[in-house]
N, C-alpha and C positions, 0 to 999 in steps of 0.2 A: 372488312366489315360487311355484314349482310343487313338488308332492310326488308321487313315483313309488311305486307299489306293486309290489314285485318279483314277487309271485306271479302277477300277470296283466298286468304291464307297462302298467297304466293310470296316467294322470297326473291329479292333482287340483289344483284351485286353492286349496283350503284343507285344513288338517291334520285338521279334524273329519271330513271325508268319508273320508279315509284311515283314521282311527282307527275309524270305524264298520265299515269293510269287513274289517279285519284279523281280528276275532273270528269272523266268518262263514266266512272261508276257512280259518282254523286250527282251527275248532270249539272255540275257547277259551270256556268257559262259566264266567264268574266271578261271576255273580249267582245265588245259591242261595236257594230257598224255605226259610224257617225252620220250616215245618210238615212238609213231605214230602221235603225235600232235592233236589227236582228243580232242574236247573241250566239257565241261560239265557245267551245271548250278549249280550243287551241288557236294561237295567233296565226299560224299558217293557213288555217281554214278561213279565218277572217280576211286575210290578204287575198286569197283566191276569190272570195265573195265580193270584195270591193271592185274587182274587175267587172263584175256583172253590171255595175252601174255606169261603166265607162265604155265598154266595148259592145259591138253589134252582136246580137243574139240571132244566129242564122240557123240553128238546129232546133226544130220544133217537134214536141211530143205529139204523136198522132192520137193519143188517148185523152189528153187534157189541154193541148195547145200551149203548154208551158214552153218557153224558149230558153236556149242555152248558148253559151259562147263556143263551147267545144263539143265535138261528137262524143268524147269520153264522158262529159257531164250529162249528156242526154242518156247515154247508156246506163250510167249510175242512177239517174232519175227513174228510168223504167223499172228498176228494182222495187220502187215504191208501189207501183201498180201490181207487180207480180208477187211481191212478198219474198222474193228470192234473196237469201242471205248466204253468200258463199265464202265470206271472209271470216276466219276464226282468230280471235285474239290469242296470241301465243302465250299470254300470261294467265288469263282466266278462263279461256275456252268459250267465251260469249260469242255469238254469231252476229255479223254485221252485213248490211247490204252494200256498204262502200268500203273500199280498202283504206281510204283516208281516215276512217273512224277507228279502225282496229290498231292495236299497238303490236309491233314486231320487235 
């Protein structure tokens, strides 16, 4: 059986791929941090975010002084300042600044 996603006319072999794409295209953020109320489209992103409330943030952005737990998070953050989007969704072709946002 094949599943078609109406927003970008993509066809998927399994329903789980379709389900993952939908919140990103609709910006439906149903996972909410219980500490700061920040919202996420995927549970995994919320779980990573929760660590930001518990662990020391030792990597600081030189442009805005935001702090991060990992060097990788800082690197992803810098894309906000540069506007650099190097990750392409394999399903719809949309560009993203963070690999965690795109679907492969």
